[in-house]
N, C-alpha and C positions, 0 to 999 in steps of 0.2 A: 054737524057741529061746525060752528064758524071758527075762523082763525082767531078772532079776539077772545072768544070763550075758551079756546084751547090755550092761548097765552095766559089768560087769567087763571085757569086751572093749574097750569104749569108753575106760575108764580106762587099760587097758594100752596102747592105741594112743596116747592123749594123753601118757602117760608116755614112750613111745618117741619121739614127736614132740619133746617137751621135751628128751629126752636128745640127739637128733640136732641140734636147734637149738643146744644148748650146745656141741656139737662143731663145727658148721659156722659159726655166727655168728648175727647178728640176723635178725629176720623179714624177709619180702619188703618190707613197708612201710618198713622202715629203709633198704633198698637204694633204694627209690624216693625217699625223702627225701634220701639221700646223693647220688643223681643230680641232683636238683633243686638241692642245695647246690653241686654241682660246676658246674652250668650258671650259677647265680647268681654264683659266684666268677669264672667265665670272663668273664661280662658285665662285672663290676666291673673285672677286669684290662684288658679292652679299653677301657673308659672311662678308666681311669688312663693307659693308653698314649696314647690320643688327647689327653688333657690334657697329658701330658708333651711330645707333639709340638707342641702349640700353644705351650707354654712355651719349647721350643727355638727355635721360630720367632721368638718375641718377644725372646729373648736375642740372636739374630742381628740382628734389627732394631735393638736398642739398641746393639750393637757397631758397626753401620754409622753410626748417629747419632753415636756417640762419636768415630769416626774422622773424620767430617765436621766435628765441633766442634773437634777437634784441628787439622785442616787450616785451618779458619777462624782459630783462635787463632794459629797459626804465621804465616799471611798477615797478620793484623792486627799482630802483633808486628814483622814485617819492615817493614810500611808505617810504623808509628809510629817504629821505630828508624831507618828510612831518613830520615824527615823530621827527626828529632832529630839525626841525624848530619849531614845537610846544613846544618841550622841552626847546629850547632856549628862546622862548617867555615867557614860564612859569617861567623860571629861572630869566630872566631879570625883569619880573614883581615882582617876589619875592624879588629880590635885591633892586629894586626901592622902594618897599613898606617898606622895613626895613631901607633903607637909608633915605628916605624922610619922 
């Protein structure tokens, strides 16, 4: 086989490979890079899900704290209003007893 026929055959084969790649898609290296990108995206999604879970837990914790604060506020208001109500009752009885 002569050198020129070998070059012609090599050129024909390279042209065929180029034609087939244009039909099939990117080179194998692109597939490897795509797979690495998919794995990186999967890892990022898992990290985001873990972060979202932590935030959901924090929201639940804040909801419990808010419920406790509301209970404390209601208890305090009942205590203060009870004292104020009893003081008002005593005052009104004292005034009635002096007036009547």
